[in-house]
N, C-alpha and C positions, 0 to 999 in steps of 0.2 A: 447511501448519501447520493443525492442527485448532483449531476455534473452538467451544467448548462453550457453548451458551446457559445463562444463569443466570436463573431465574424466581423471582418473589415469589409465585407462585400465580395471578397474574392476567395480567401482561404480562411480556414479556422485558425485563430491565433492563440486561443487560450481556453482553458476550462475553468469554471469557477467552483469553489467548494461550497459547502452549505451556508457559509456566511457571505457569499458574493465576492470573495477574494479570488484572484487568479493566481494560483500557486505555480502553474506550469505554462510558460510562454513557449508555444511550440514552433511558430513561424512568425514572420513579420513581413510587411510589404514596404519596401524602400519608398520613401516619399509619400507615405500614406497621410491623408489629411488628419491632423491631430484631433479635430472635432469628432471624427468617427471612432476614435480610440475608446475602448471600454473604460469605465470608471474603476480602474484596478491599480495595483502597485507597479504596473508596467513602466519601464524606464521611458523618459521622454525621447522624442525623435533625435537621432544621432548618437544615442547611448546604446551600446550592445544589449540585446535582450538576454535575459537569463533563460537558458534552455534546460528544461527538465527531461525526464524520461520520455523517450519516443513512444509512439503508439505501439511499435513493434516490441519494445521492452515491456510495456504494460501488458500486452497480450501474452507474451512469453511467461511473465511472472504469474499471471492469472491462470494460465494453462498448467503450470507446475503445481500451484495451490489446488486446483481442481483434481489433480492426479493423486493427492495425498489420501490414502485410504482412511476409512473411519477408524478411530482409536489410535491413530498414529500422528506424529507431528514433525515439523521441520523448523529450524531456526530461520530468521531473516537471512543470515549468512549462508545457510544451506540452500535456500531458494535462489539467492544471488549466484552461488556457484553452479547450480543446476542450469541457469540460463547463460552461463559463461561470463559471469561478472564477479567483481568483488564488492559491489555497491549494496551492502546490506541496508544502509539507510535509505537508499532509493527504493528498495523493496518495501521498507516500512512506509514511505510516502505513497507508494503505489497502492499498498493495502489500505491506507487511510483514505485515499481519494476514490479508489476504484474497487475495493475489495468487499463491499457490502453484499454482493451477490454470490460470493464464493464462500467456502468454509474457512473463514478468516481465523477462527479459533485454533485451527491446526497449524498456524504459524506463530511461534512463540519466541521469546527472548532466549539468549544462550543460557541464562540462569534457570530456565525451566518455567519462568513466569509468563502468563499470558499478556496480551497488550494492555498497556496502562489504561485504567478506568473502565476496563471491560472484564475484570476478573470474575465477577458474579455471573455474567452472561456466559462467559467461557466455561465456567465450572458446570453450569447446567448442561452444556454440550458435551463436556468431557465425561460427565457421569452417564449421560444417555448413550454415549458411544463406548463406554468401558475403557477410556483412556487411563493407563496406569498413573496414579498420583501418589505423592508422598506428603505426609502431613507433619507439621511441626507441633511442639507442645503448646504453642500459642494459638493453634487452630488455623494457621495459614497453610496454603498448599502450594505445591510445585508439581509440574509434570515429571514423572519418573523418566527422565530423558534417556537414560541408558536402555530402557525397555521400549519406550514409545517412539524413538527416533526412526524416521523413514528416510531411506536413501534410494531415490529412483534409479 
């Protein structure tokens, strides 16, 4: 997923997702001209900006995900703990917006299921890497978490 930086002429203030929305307001310029503001959901002047994960948090999350060996997995909470946080949902958001260039399928939900709406693509990767899976009678799968869990 591409992330286009939006600038107010001085510093980067947001990234946009694939739909042009700005999910993470990183910094803001006091007294900035509102006509220079990006067409986003950013709060109007005088309203505190919503601050998302810092670039440092994002880079630490992506580094942990890159370190997960083939055939092994971590939960969103495991990744958060590995970077010294309890923010599993922030890890999920980081993966959604910045994780397309890393082995995203190796980060799963605590239930053993892959990311929502990415089950079939994840299954292809799991099979190619030999990730241990369990199958239900209905034909759905989960990662065999007890066997595949990675702890750096």
